[in-house]
LUMTOR-867241 format. One line per field, with one value per residue (C-alpha): residue number from 1; x, y, z. Coordinates in steps of 0.2 Angstrom, whole numbers, plus 2048, in hexadecimal, padded with zeros to 3 digits. Layout:
! LUMTOR-867241
seq = (NUM_...)
east = (X_...)
north = (Y_...)
up = (Z_...)
END
This chain:
! LUMTOR-867241
seq = (1_2_3_4_5_6_7_8_9_10_11_12_13_14_15_16_17_18_19_20_21_22_23_24_25_26_27_28_29_30_31_32_33_34_35_36_37_38_39_40_41_42_43_44_45_46_47_48_49_50_51_52_53_54_55_56_57_58_59_60_61_62_63_64_65_66_67_68_69_70_71_72_73_74_75_76_77_78_79_80_81_82_83_84_85_86_87_88_89_90_91_92_93_94_95_96_97_98_99_100_101_102_103_104_105_106_107_108_109_110_111_112_113_114_115_116_117_118_119_120_121_122_123_124_125_126_127_128_129_130_131_132_133_134_135_136_137_138_139_140_141_142_143_144_145_146_147_148_149_150_151_152_153_154_155_156_157_158_159_160_161_162_163_164_165_166_167_168_169_170_171_172_173_174_175_176_177_178_179_180_181_182_183_184_185_186_187_188_189_190_191_192_193_194_195_196_197_198_199_200_201_202_203_204_205_206_207_208_209_210_211_212_213_214_215_216_217_218_219_220_221_222_223_224_225_226_227_228_229_230_231_232_233_234_235_236_237_238_239_240_241_242_243_244_245_246_247_248_249_250_251_252_253_254_255_256_257_258_259_260_261_262_263_264_265_266_267_268_269_270_271_272_273_274_275_276_277_278_279_280_281_282_283_284_285_286_287_288_289_290_291_292_293_294_295_296_297_298_299_300_301_302_303_304_305_306_307_308_309_310_311_312_313_314_315_316_317_318_319_320_321_322_323_324_325_326_327_328_329_330_331_332_333_334_335_336_337_338_339_340_341_342_343_344_345_346_347_348_349_350_351_352_353_354_355_356_357_358_359_360_361_362_363_364_365_366_367_368_369_370_371_372_373_374_375_376_377_378_379_380_381_382_383_384_385_386_387_388_389_390_391_392_393_394_395_396_397_398_399_400_401_402_403_404_405_406_407_408_409_410_411_412_413_414_415_416_417_418_419_420_421_422_423_424_425_426_427_428_429_430_431_432_433_434_435_436_437_438_439_440_441_442_443_444_445_446_447_448_449_450_451_452_453_454_455_456_457_458_459_460_461_462_463_464_465_466_467_468_469_470_471_472_473_474_475_476_477_478_479_480_481_482_483_484_485_486_487_488_489_490_491_492_493_494_495_496_497_498_499_500_501_502_503_504_505_506_507_508_509_510_511_512_513_514_515_516_517_518_519_520_521_522_523_524_525_526_527_528_529_530_531_532_533_534_535_536_537_538_539_540_541_542_543_544_545_546_547_548_549_550_551_552_553_554_555_556_557)
east = (E03_E0A_E0E_E21_E1F_E10_E1B_E2A_E1F_E1A_E2C_E33_E24_E2A_E3B_E37_E2E_E3E_E4C_E41_E3E_E44_E40_E2D_E2E_E37_E2D_E1D_E24_E2B_E1D_E0F_E04_E0A_E00_DFD_DF4_DE3_DEA_DF3_DF4_DFF_E04_E09_E0F_E19_E1B_E20_E2D_E3A_E35_E3A_E4A_E4D_E51_E50_E42_E31_E29_E2F_E21_E27_E1A_E18_E1C_E2F_E2A_E35_E31_E38_E31_E3B_E34_E39_E30_E20_E1E_E20_E12_E06_E08_E04_DF7_DF0_DEE_DE6_DD7_DD4_DD4_DC7_DBC_DC5_DC1_DC5_DB9_DB5_DB3_DBD_DBC_DCF_DCC_DDD_DE9_DFB_E01_E0A_DFA_DF3_DFF_E00_DEF_DEC_DF9_DF1_DE0_DE6_DF0_DE0_DD8_DCB_DC4_DCE_DC2_DCE_DC2_DC8_DC9_DBF_DAF_DA2_D94_D88_D96_D9C_D8B_D89_D98_D96_D85_D8A_D9C_D93_DA1_DA4_DB2_DB9_DCB_DCD_DD5_DCC_DC8_DBE_DB3_DA7_DA1_D9B_D8F_D80_D84_D79_D82_D8A_D9B_DAC_DB3_DC7_DCE_DDF_DE2_DD4_DC3_DB2_DAB_DA7_DB6_DC4_DD8_DE0_DEF_DFE_DFE_E0E_E14_E0D_E05_DFC_DEC_DED_DEF_DDF_DDB_DD9_DD7_DDF_DCD_DC8_DC2_DD1_DCD_DBB_DBD_DAF_DB3_DB3_DA2_DA7_D99_D8E_D8C_D9C_D9C_DA4_DB3_DB6_DC9_DCF_DE1_DE6_DDF_DE7_DF7_DFC_DF3_E00_E0D_E09_E08_E18_E1E_E18_E1E_E30_E33_E40_E48_E4E_E46_E40_E2D_E23_E11_E05_DF4_DE8_DE5_DD4_DD4_DDA_DE8_DEF_DF0_DF7_E07_E09_E07_E06_E11_E1E_E21_E1E_E2D_E37_E38_E35_E26_E28_E18_E18_E0A_E03_DF2_DF5_E01_E12_E19_E28_E2B_E26_E34_E42_E3C_E3F_E50_E54_E4C_E55_E44_E49_E35_E25_E13_E07_DF7_DF6_DF0_DFF_E0A_E03_E08_E1A_E1C_E16_E23_E34_E39_E4C_E58_E53_E53_E64_E5C_E4E_E4B_E39_E28_E17_E07_DF6_DE4_DE0_DE6_DF7_DF8_E06_E0B_E10_E19_E23_E27_E2F_E39_E40_E45_E4A_E4E_E40_E31_E22_E19_E07_DFE_DEC_DE1_DD1_DCD_DC5_DD7_DE8_DF3_DEC_DF7_E06_E16_E23_E36_E3F_E32_E2F_E22_E16_E0E_DFC_DFB_DFA_E06_E05_DFA_E07_E0E_E00_DF1_DE7_DDF_DD5_DCE_DBB_DB0_D9E_D95_D9B_DA3_DB3_DC6_DC7_DD5_DC9_DBE_DB8_DC9_DC5_DCD_DC7_DC0_DC4_DD0_DCB_DD8_DE2_DE2_DCE_DC3_DBA_DA9_D9F_D97_D85_D80_D7E_D78_D88_D93_D88_D89_D9C_D9D_D93_D9B_DAB_DB3_DB5_DB0_DBA_DAE_DBC_DC1_DD1_DD9_DE6_DF7_DFE_E0C_E00_E00_DEF_DEA_DDB_DCD_DC1_DB3_DA5_D99_DA4_DA7_D98_D95_D93_D8E_D8F_DA3_DAB_DB1_DBB_DBA_DCC_DD3_DCD_DD1_DE1_DE3_DD8_DE6_DF4_DEC_DF4_DE1_DDE_DE0_DD3_DC6_DB7_DAF_D9E_D91_D85_D73_D73_D63_D6D_D7C_D74_D83_D92_DA2_DA0_DAE_DAB_DBD_DC5_DCF_DE3_DE6_DE6_DD9_DC5_DB7_DB2_DB0_DC2_DC8_DBC_DC0_DD5_DD1_DC5_DD2_DE0_DD4_DCE_DE2_DE5_DD7_DCF_DBD_DB3_DBB_DB8_DB4_DA2_D9F_DA9_DA3_DAC_DA9_DB2_DB0_DA8_DB1_DB0_DB8_DC5_DCA_DC2_DB7_DA5_DA2_D91_D8C_D90_D88_D78_D78_D79_D6B_D61_D67_D5B_D64_D5E_D66_D78_D7C_D8C_D90_D9C_D99_DA6_DA4)
north = (B73_B6C_B70_B72_B7E_B88_B8A_B8F_B9C_BA1_BA2_BAC_BBA_BBC_BBD_BCB_BD4_BD0_BD7_BE7_BE7_BFA_BFF_C01_C06_BF6_BEB_BF1_BEE_BDD_BD4_BCC_BBF_BAD_BA1_B94_B86_B7E_B79_B82_B7F_B8D_B81_B71_B7A_B8A_B88_B75_B75_B83_B80_B6D_B6B_B7E_B81_B95_B9B_B9D_BA2_BAA_BAF_BBB_BBC_BCB_BBF_BBE_BAC_BAA_B9D_B9B_B8C_B89_B88_B74_B73_B7C_B70_B60_B66_B6D_B5A_B52_B5D_B5B_B48_B4A_B55_B48_B3C_B46_B49_B59_B58_B61_B70_B70_B82_B80_B90_B93_B9D_B9E_BAE_BB0_B9F_B90_B87_B95_B94_B81_B82_B8D_B81_B71_B76_B7D_B6D_B64_B6F_B74_B85_B90_B9B_BA8_BAF_BB9_BB4_BC5_BBF_BBA_BAC_BB6_BBB_BA8_BA2_BAE_BA8_B95_B98_BA4_B9B_B8B_B85_B73_B73_B7F_B7F_B89_B8A_B82_B93_B98_B88_B90_B9C_B90_B85_B8A_B8D_B7E_B75_B65_B6B_B64_B6A_B6A_B74_B77_B72_B68_B6A_B60_B55_B58_B5F_B56_B59_B63_B57_B54_B43_B38_B37_B41_B37_B44_B3D_B3D_B4E_B59_B5E_B6F_B7C_B8D_B95_B8A_B91_B92_BA0_BA9_BB9_BC3_BD5_BE1_BE8_BFA_C01_BF0_BE0_BD5_BCE_BBE_BC0_BAF_BAE_BA0_B97_BA3_BB4_BB6_BAB_BB3_BC2_BC5_BC6_BDB_BDB_BD3_BE0_BEE_BEA_BE8_BD8_BCB_BBA_BBB_BCA_BC9_BD3_BD5_BDA_BE0_BD8_BCF_BBC_BBB_BCA_BCA_BD7_BC9_BBC_BCA_BCF_BC0_BB1_BB2_BC2_BBE_BAD_BB0_BBA_BAB_BB7_BB3_BB9_BBF_BC0_BCD_BC2_BCF_BD3_BE5_BEE_BF3_C02_C02_BEE_BEC_BFB_BEF_BE1_BEA_BEC_BD9_BCF_BDA_BDD_BE3_BE8_BED_BF0_BF6_BFF_C14_C10_C08_C13_C22_C18_C16_C28_C2C_C22_C23_C1D_C1F_C19_C10_BFF_BF9_BEC_BF7_BF9_BFB_C02_C02_C07_BFD_BFB_C0B_C1C_C22_C33_C3F_C46_C34_C30_C40_C3B_C2A_C31_C3F_C33_C22_C29_C1C_C20_C15_C13_C13_C06_C01_BF1_BE8_BD7_BD3_BD6_BD6_BE6_BF0_C02_C06_C11_C05_C06_C11_C1B_C2D_C2E_C3D_C45_C3E_C31_C1E_C1C_C15_C04_BF5_BEA_BE0_BE9_BF3_C02_C0F_C1D_C1F_C2D_C27_C30_C2D_C1C_C22_C24_C33_C3D_C3A_C2D_C1C_C0F_C02_BF3_BF0_BDE_BDA_BD1_BCC_BD1_BC2_BC8_BCB_BC2_BB5_BBD_BC1_BAF_BB0_BC2_BC2_BD3_BDA_BD3_BDA_BEA_BEB_BE6_BF4_BFA_BEE_BF3_BED_BF9_BFB_C09_C13_C24_C2D_C3A_C36_C43_C42_C38_C2A_C2B_C29_C33_C29_C35_C29_C1E_C20_C1F_C2A_C39_C48_C56_C67_C78_C70_C6B_C5A_C55_C47_C40_C39_C4B_C53_C45_C47_C59_C54_C46_C52_C5C_C53_C50_C46_C33_C2F_C3A_C33_C42_C40_C4B_C54_C59_C6B_C78_C84_C79_C69_C61_C67_C5E_C57_C4E_C40_C40_C32_C3C_C3A_C37_C49_C53_C56_C52_C66_C76_C7B_C6C_C6E_C80_C7A_C6D_C79_C86_C7A_C73_C84_C89_C78_C78_C82_C8B_C7E_C70_C78_C6C_C74_C67_C5B_C4F_C45_C31_C21_C1D_C0D_C01_BF0_BE0_BE3_BF6_C00_C0D_C0C_C1E_C15_C15_C27_C2E_C22_C2C_C3D_C3A_C31_C41_C51_C60_C5B_C4C_C55_C59_C54_C5D_C6D_C79_C85_C97)
up = (77E_78C_79E_79A_78C_794_7A5_797_791_7A3_7A6_797_79C_7AC_7A8_79A_7AB_7B4_7AA_7A5_7B7_7B7_7A5_7A3_791_78D_797_78E_77D_781_78C_785_791_790_785_792_787_78D_79C_7AC_7BD_7C7_7D7_7CC_7BA_7C2_7D5_7D8_7CA_7D0_7E2_7E3_7EB_7EC_7FF_7FE_807_802_811_821_82E_83E_84A_857_865_85E_855_842_838_827_819_809_7F9_7F9_80A_804_7F4_7FE_80C_801_7F6_809_80C_7FB_7FC_80E_807_7FA_805_80E_801_7F8_7E5_7D6_7D4_7E7_7EF_7FF_80B_813_822_829_830_82B_82D_824_822_818_80A_808_808_7FA_7F0_7F5_7EF_7E1_7DD_7DE_7D2_7E1_7E1_7F1_7F9_805_813_821_834_838_831_83D_83C_831_825_824_820_813_809_80D_804_7F7_7F4_7F3_7FF_7FF_80C_81C_81F_830_841_851_858_84C_84A_855_847_83B_84B_844_831_828_819_815_813_81A_829_82C_839_841_853_85D_859_85C_84E_842_83E_83A_83C_832_82D_81F_817_81C_80B_7FC_7EF_7E6_7DD_7CA_7C2_7C2_7B0_7B6_7A5_7A6_7A6_7B5_7C5_7D1_7DE_7E4_7ED_7F6_7F4_803_800_802_7F5_7F7_7FD_7FB_7E8_7E3_7D7_7CF_7C9_7BE_7BE_7B0_7B6_7C8_7C5_7B4_7B9_7C7_7BA_7BB_7CD_7CE_7C3_7CB_7DD_7D2_7D9_7D4_7D8_7EA_7EF_800_7FF_80D_80B_818_814_81E_817_810_805_7F4_7F7_800_7F3_7E8_7F3_7FD_7F2_7E0_7DA_7E8_7E4_7CE_7D2_7DD_7EA_7FE_808_818_822_832_83E_849_853_855_848_850_846_84F_84E_83C_839_842_839_829_82B_834_829_819_812_7FF_7FB_806_800_80D_80F_810_822_825_81E_827_837_833_830_840_848_846_835_83A_82C_81B_81E_816_80B_804_7F4_7EF_7F8_7F5_7F9_7F4_7F9_7F8_7F1_7F9_7FE_7F8_80A_80E_7FF_801_813_810_801_80D_819_80F_7FE_7FA_7EF_7F3_7E3_7E3_7D7_7D2_7D1_7D7_7E0_7CE_7C6_7CA_7CA_7BB_7BC_7C6_7C9_7C4_7C9_7C2_7BA_7BF_7CA_7C9_7D8_7DC_7CD_7CD_7C0_7AF_7A8_7AC_79F_796_79E_791_79C_795_79E_795_797_7A0_793_781_787_77E_784_78B_797_7A7_7A9_7B0_7B0_7A5_79C_789_788_776_779_78C_797_7A0_7B1_7B0_7BB_7B6_7B9_7CB_7D0_7CF_7C9_7B5_7B8_7C0_7B4_7A5_7AD_7AF_79E_794_783_782_790_7A2_7AD_7BE_7C9_7CA_7C1_7BE_7B2_7A6_7A0_790_797_79B_7AD_7B6_7C5_7D0_7D3_7DE_7DB_7CE_7DD_7E8_7DE_7DD_7D8_7E4_7DC_7CC_7CE_7D0_7DF_7E2_7F5_7F3_7EE_801_809_804_80C_81A_821_821_831_840_847_839_839_82D_824_815_80C_806_7FE_80A_805_804_7FF_7F3_7EE_7EC_7F4_7FD_804_815_820_82A_834_841_84C_852_866_86F_864_86B_861_862_859_85A_852_845_840_842_833_829_82A_823_815_80E_80F_802_7F8_7EA_7F0_7E7_7F1_801_811_816_826_82F_83C_847_848_847_835_82F_828_81E_827_81B_824_815_816_812_80C_804_819_81B_80A_810_823_819_810_81E_829_82E_833_846_846_843_854_853_842_840_831_82C_831)
END
């Protein structure tokens, strides 16, 4: 099969999802993953053909300083060609791993396209990394080249290794200047196969040392057809995603899904998030769809939402499960339902509340078209109404990673019994809707009752004193374990007995007796670089603490 035939198959499958955007049952019935043949390169076979000569805006970046820059599809196709030419002249070869450590700037998008066009492997990294984390990624990722800004180069000063160093801005030798070639003279087309490595992400490390996740020229570029459907995107939309570069969610919603749909990617480039400025931008930039993590949605509802942005059609929560009270607040003020979903760095979107479908409070929705999700009982290994979210491996899912690099033991562990095991638990109802329970590592028993930290945390953050909460098991001589809440307080609330009693009372009113929060401690919650709470650190703290050490702990009376 040649590239033209593969591209046609890709477009036909994309068009099926766009056509049935509001009809889940029809989309599931009609959609099958495209047969691309042996060779496929998304940047060359999908992006370039529709971008050539296309004047529509592909990328618009609005800064908190008032800057507003837009780039057409045609411009980005040409710019990435010229950059690919320059990179190839500087020694970047097919198969080389290129760390791209950039913020929300045009160079990020053109670098990802250019590296892809060369048949090299993109390794995104956040600029929040310190020298120790960078050294780990350079070493374990076998990095051959780095692209970053001049203000980041000092972090690489003591990192050993013979890798190419490319800087945007003035940087000392051995860093060389990032530049676009005067003319695009791409080397001969790389012989990239659909199953060749294309992208390597490090996970956020919420439960362990960050893992290296390898994706191919198929698993993300093709797999994100499901993400496009979940987001509800169609050609001509303006999609705004709040996500930091360097993490998989950025590739999901600020790169692949919008450009699969031939939509405009809108970026809000900020140092410190400003809710009121963000709301103004939603109105002025004619945003049709917005995707943001629960933290941002909570910040928005604490601000004055005002009237619904006139062009807004879709609102999505992602990154972590969304709490029902946030959904209700936005629905009440804007008449728009925030749709929740589920996926991982290792996959594209797997489950979602899709446009036009009834939304059940608390549910993540149903398996997306083409995605064979099953809920598997961890004891029997068979499908059940409650258990682990899994993907059947025969046939291997198109939108699943190639595997964890350099970790055969972990690959074997997540592939037991003919399933890919996500490590997340959920329940399945008679209508096929899936409700999140928690990470398999997070769910625990108290007095022989199974406790889902997420359920308890959802209730706690409804209290005005609580900005964030993390519930973990605290050792107890009678019950074996009891639910303990670590809480980050809102401004104006004191970390004292009175505040603890108010939160305890709120929890008692809204939780079943067996779910009762027995202990509270106020603190700034430990997080990964990507902003996710490290519950594993809190659980370790509980196991290591003695009663005498818990001077800041309050117990329900």
